[in-house]
DRENKOL-725969 format. One record per atom (N, C-alpha, C): chain; atom name; residue in one letter; residue number from 0; x, y, z. Coordinates in pm, whole numbers. Each point is the difference from the previous one (the first is absolute). Layout:
R   chaine   atome   residu   num        u        v        w
R        A      CA        A   NUM        X        Y        Z
...
END
This chain:
R   chaine   atome   residu   num        u        v        w
R        A       N        X     0      761      754      222
R        A      CA        X     0       20     -132       91
R        A       C        X     0       13     -105      -49
R        A       N        X     1      -51      -23     -133
R        A      CA        X     1       57     -129      -90
R        A       C        X     1       98       -4      -54
R        A       N        X     2       81      139      -27
R        A      CA        X     2      113      -16      -70
R        A       C        X     2      104       38       86
R        A       N        X     3       -5       44      183
R        A      CA        X     3       91      -19       87
R        A       C        X     3      100     -117      -14
R        A       N        X     4      114       56       12
R        A      CA        X     4       69     -120       10
R        A       C        X     4       15     -104      145
R        A       N        X     5      -30     -104      -31
R        A      CA        X     5      -32      -77      110
R        A       C        X     5      139      -78       65
R        A       N        X     6      -67       26      158
R        A      CA        X     6       78       -5      108
R        A       C        X     6      -36     -135      110
R        A       N        X     7       35      -99      -15
R        A      CA        X     7      -71      -93      115
R        A       C        X     7       69        4      159
R        A       N        X     8      -69       58       18
R        A      CA        X     8       80        0      158
R        A       C        X     8      -89      -97      119
R        A       N        X     9       53     -117       28
R        A      CA        X     9      -32      -57       63
R        A       C        X     9      -34        4      177
R        A       N        X    10       36      117       50
R        A      CA        X    10        8       44      151
R        A       C        X    10     -136       30        7
R        A       N        X    11      -82       53      -87
R        A      CA        X    11     -156       -2       55
R        A       C        X    11      -64      -90       13
R        A       N        X    12      -93       -4       57
R        A      CA        X    12     -115     -125       19
R        A       C        X    12      -66      -39      -81
R        A       N        X    13      -12      139      -64
R        A      CA        X    13     -147      -20     -103
R        A       C        X    13       89      -23     -185
R        A       N        X    14      126      -21       45
R        A      CA        X    14       65      -52     -168
R        A       C        X    14        9     -161       34
R        A       N        X    15      -56      -39     -141
R        A      CA        X    15       28     -146       -8
R        A       C        X    15      -14      -11     -155
R        A       N        X    16       17     -140      -35
R        A      CA        X    16       40      -44     -151
R        A       C        X    16     -140       19      -37
R        A       N        X    17        3       72      -82
R        A      CA        X    17     -165       13      -94
R        A       C        X    17      -36      157       37
R        A       N        X    18       44       52       57
R        A      CA        X    18      -33      149       39
R        A       C        X    18      -32       78     -134
R        A       N        X    19       97      -20      -67
R        A      CA        X    19       31       69     -167
R        A       C        X    19     -147      -35      -60
R        A       N        X    20      -59     -107       -5
R        A      CA        X    20     -123      -13      -55
R        A       C        X    20     -125        6       68
R        A       N        X    21       12       51      163
R        A      CA        X    21     -104       27       65
R        A       C        X    21      -24      144      -24
R        A       N        X    22      119       64      -13
R        A      CA        X    22        2      168      -36
R        A       C        X    22      -62       38     -146
R        A       N        X    23       49     -115      -94
R        A      CA        X    23      -43       47     -176
R        A       C        X    23     -173      -27       32
R        A       N        X    24      -69     -122       87
R        A      CA        X    24     -146       15       10
R        A       C        X    24      -58      106       52
R        A       N        X    25       55       46      117
R        A      CA        X    25      -58       87       84
R        A       C        X    25       31      145     -129
R        A       N        X    26       88       46      -37
R        A      CA        X    26       -2      102      -54
R        A       C        X    26      -64       33     -158
R        A       N        X    27      -34     -152      -47
R        A      CA        X    27     -108       -7     -107
R        A       C        X    27     -111       -7       29
R        A       N        X    28      -59      -48      123
R        A      CA        X    28     -144        0       55
R        A       C        X    28      -42      145       -4
R        A       N        X    29      126      100       69
R        A      CA        X    29      -38      137       28
R        A       C        X    29      -41       52     -138
R        A       N        X    30       89       23      -89
R        A      CA        X    30        9       42     -114
R        A       C        X    30     -106      -76      -78
R        A       N        X    31      -17     -110       -3
R        A      CA        X    31     -115      -39      -66
R        A       C        X    31     -172       42       44
R        A       N        X    32      -28       50      134
R        A      CA        X    32     -112       25       78
R        A       C        X    32       21      154      -58
R        A       N        X    33       96       73       22
R        A      CA        X    33        3      171      -35
R        A       C        X    33       22       -8     -183
R        A       N        X    34       43      -58      -51
R        A      CA        X    34      -43       13     -146
R        A       C        X    34     -136      -13      -55
R        A       N        X    35      -63      -82       86
R        A      CA        X    35     -159      -39       20
R        A       C        X    35      -50       84       19
R        A       N        X    36       16       74      113
R        A      CA        X    36      -85      107       72
R        A       C        X    36       24      158      -85
R        A       N        X    37      127      -38     -102
R        A      CA        X    37        7      128      -70
R        A       C        X    37      -90      -17     -144
R        A       N        X    38        3     -104      -64
R        A      CA        X    38      -93      -29      -76
R        A       C        X    38     -100      -80       13
R        A       N        X    39      -82        7       52
R        A      CA        X    39      -93     -124       42
R        A       C        X    39      -96      -68     -121
R        A       N        X    40        0       71     -128
R        A      CA        X    40      -36      -24      -96
R        A       C        X    40       61     -124     -112
R        A       N        X    41      115      -12       52
R        A      CA        X    41       77      -43      -78
R        A       C        X    41       26     -144      -20
R        A       N        X    42      -24      -50     -135
R        A      CA        X    42      -11     -188       -2
R        A       C        X    42      122      -66       58
R        A       N        X    43      -58     -105       40
R        A      CA        X    43       88      -89       80
R        A       C        X    43      134      -43      -57
R        A       N        X    44      -11        0     -143
R        A      CA        X    44       44      -34     -102
R        A       C        X    44      158       81      -22
R        A       N        X    45      -62      157       20
R        A      CA        X    45      104       87      -17
R        A       C        X    45       90       10      143
R        A       N        X    46      -75       -1       68
R        A      CA        X    46       -1        8      124
R        A       C        X    46      143      -81       60
R        A       N        X    47        1     -113      -29
R        A      CA        X    47       75     -133      -14
R        A       C        X    47      129       18      -79
R        A       N        X    48      -54       33     -151
R        A      CA        X    48      130        6      -66
R        A       C        X    48      103      161       47
R        A       N        X    49      -85       73       57
R        A      CA        X    49       77      135       20
R        A       C        X    49      101      -39      149
R        A       N        X    50      -73      -73       89
R        A      CA        X    50       92       -8      100
R        A       C        X    50       90     -106      -49
R        A       N        X    51      -15     -104      -64
R        A      CA        X    51      119     -125      -74
R        A       C        X    51      101       85      -41
R        A       N        X    52      -24       96     -104
R        A      CA        X    52       78       79      -39
R        A       C        X    52      114       65       85
R        A       N        X    53      -35       73      109
R        A      CA        X    53       55       45       91
R        A       C        X    53       94      -71       88
R        A       N        X    54      -99     -124       40
R        A      CA        X    54       84      -93       80
R        A       C        X    54      156      -63     -128
R        A       N        X    55      -20      -18     -102
R        A      CA        X    55       56      -54     -109
R        A       C        X    55      138      108        3
R        A       N        X    56      -27      127        6
R        A      CA        X    56      127      105      -49
R        A       C        X    56        2        7      167
R        A       N        X    57      -14       18      133
R        A      CA        X    57      121       21       89
R        A       C        X    57       89     -112      -21
R        A       N        X    58      -71     -120       -6
R        A      CA        X    58       77     -142        3
R        A       C        X    58      114       47     -100
R        A       N        X    59       19       19     -115
R        A      CA        X    59       49       22      -98
R        A       C        X    59      147      110       25
R        A       N        X    60      -80      128       88
R        A      CA        X    60       70       70       30
R        A       C        X    60       61      -42      109
R        A       N        X    61        2      -62      116
R        A      CA        X    61       70      -38      106
R        A       C        X    61      113      -85      -70
R        A       N        X    62      -51      -87     -113
R        A      CA        X    62      148      -64      -88
R        A       C        X    62       97       95      -20
R        A       N        X    63      -29      105      -65
R        A      CA        X    63       61       58      -95
R        A       C        X    63       64      114       74
R        A       N        X    64      -47       36       92
R        A      CA        X    64       61      113      109
R        A       C        X    64      161      -53       86
R        A       N        X    65       13     -140       14
R        A      CA        X    65       92       -5       55
R        A       C        X    65       34       41      136
R        A       N        X    66     -128      -13       98
R        A      CA        X    66       56       69      121
R        A       C        X    66      -43     -102      116
R        A       N        X    67      -11     -109      -22
R        A      CA        X    67        2      -95      103
R        A       C        X    67     -130      -89      -14
R        A       N        X    68     -121       24     -107
R        A      CA        X    68     -104     -102      -24
R        A       C        X    68       12      -31     -103
R        A       N        X    69      -56     -110      -20
R        A      CA        X    69      -13     -100     -124
R        A       C        X    69     -157      -30      -29
R        A       N        X    70       -8       -8     -117
R        A      CA        X    70     -138      -33      -69
R        A       C        X    70      -21     -183       55
R        A       N        X    71     -112       14       54
R        A      CA        X    71      -36     -141       -2
R        A       C        X    71     -159      -22      -42
R        A       N        X    72      -33     -136      -44
R        A      CA        X    72     -146      -20      -48
R        A       C        X    72      -97       -7      142
R        A       N        X    73       55      -39       62
R        A      CA        X    73     -113      -12      110
R        A       C        X    73      -22      151      107
R        A       N        X    74       86       67      -44
R        A      CA        X    74      -59      165       42
R        A       C        X    74      -86       25     -117
R        A       N        X    75      -12       -1      -92
R        A      CA        X    75     -137       16     -115
R        A       C        X    75     -109      -93       69
R        A       N        X    76        6      -99       32
R        A      CA        X    76     -120     -111        5
R        A       C        X    76      -58       84      167
R        A       N        X    77      113       54       68
R        A      CA        X    77      -59       44      155
R        A       C        X    77      -70      161      -44
R        A       N        X    78       70       66     -124
R        A      CA        X    78      -71       97      -21
R        A       C        X    78     -150       12      -60
R        A       N        X    79       10     -119      -80
R        A      CA        X    79     -153      -27      -66
R        A       C        X    79     -105      -49      104
R        A       N        X    80       45      -45      134
R        A      CA        X    80     -104      -88       83
R        A       C        X    80       -6      168       78
R        A       N        X    81       83       39       63
R        A      CA        X    81      -11      142       29
R        A       C        X    81      -97      107      -72
R        A       N        X    82      -31        5     -137
R        A      CA        X    82      -64       43      -57
R        A       C        X    82     -164       -6      -20
R        A       N        X    83       39     -164       20
R        A      CA        X    83     -146      -43       23
R        A       C        X    83      -80       26       92
R        A       N        X    84       98      -22       96
R        A      CA        X    84      -48       -7      182
R        A       C        X    84      -89      188      -12
R        A       N        X    85       95       81      -48
R        A      CA        X    85      -30      134        3
R        A       C        X    85     -141       33      -89
R        A       N        X    86      -12      -69      -84
R        A      CA        X    86     -135        8      -62
R        A       C        X    86     -138      -58       69
R        A       N        X    87       31     -122       40
R        A      CA        X    87      -85      -40       84
R        A       C        X    87      -56       44      113
R        A       N        X    88      139      109      101
R        A      CA        X    88      -56        3       97
R        A       C        X    88      -87      158      -60
R        A       N        X    89       32      110     -108
R        A      CA        X    89      -78       80      -38
R        A       C        X    89     -138      -29      -12
R        A       N        X    90       -6     -117      -88
R        A      CA        X    90     -112      -44      -28
R        A       C        X    90      -95      -23      103
R        A       N        X    91       45      -78      119
R        A      CA        X    91      -81      -17      119
R        A       C        X    91      -22      105       87
R        A       N        X    92      110       84       16
R        A      CA        X    92      -15      184       16
R        A       C        X    92     -123       73      -41
R        A       N        X    93       15       -2     -105
R        A      CA        X    93      -88       90      -81
R        A       C        X    93     -151      -61       41
R        A       N        X    94      -45     -154      -38
R        A      CA        X    94     -119      -66       46
R        A       C        X    94      -40       14       95
R        A       N        X    95       89       -6      135
R        A      CA        X    95      -46       11      113
R        A       C        X    95      -18      145       25
R        A       N        X    96       60      107        6
R        A      CA        X    96      -39      108       48
R        A       C        X    96      -48      121      -96
R        A       N        X    97       -4      -35     -143
R        A      CA        X    97      -68       65      -56
R        A       C        X    97     -128      -48     -117
END
């Protein structure tokens, strides 16, 4: 989904300026949560580095593929925020239910 060509369609009510950043946060929140669920004993620093490397790679690929997407530094910030949210949600979930 991160590499899919971007098409802005304003006819839908849920389309607004900045929805790209919301999507980045959402995708990386899920990714961070699932990553922690798969590898619960990983150190936070390794977790964060792996997710950020993935975020940088997807942004570079968006730029290099020339399919209507471009590299934006704010996307990486949104990815990092999503990753941290996923980590936090996982920790709260484990603490509360296990």
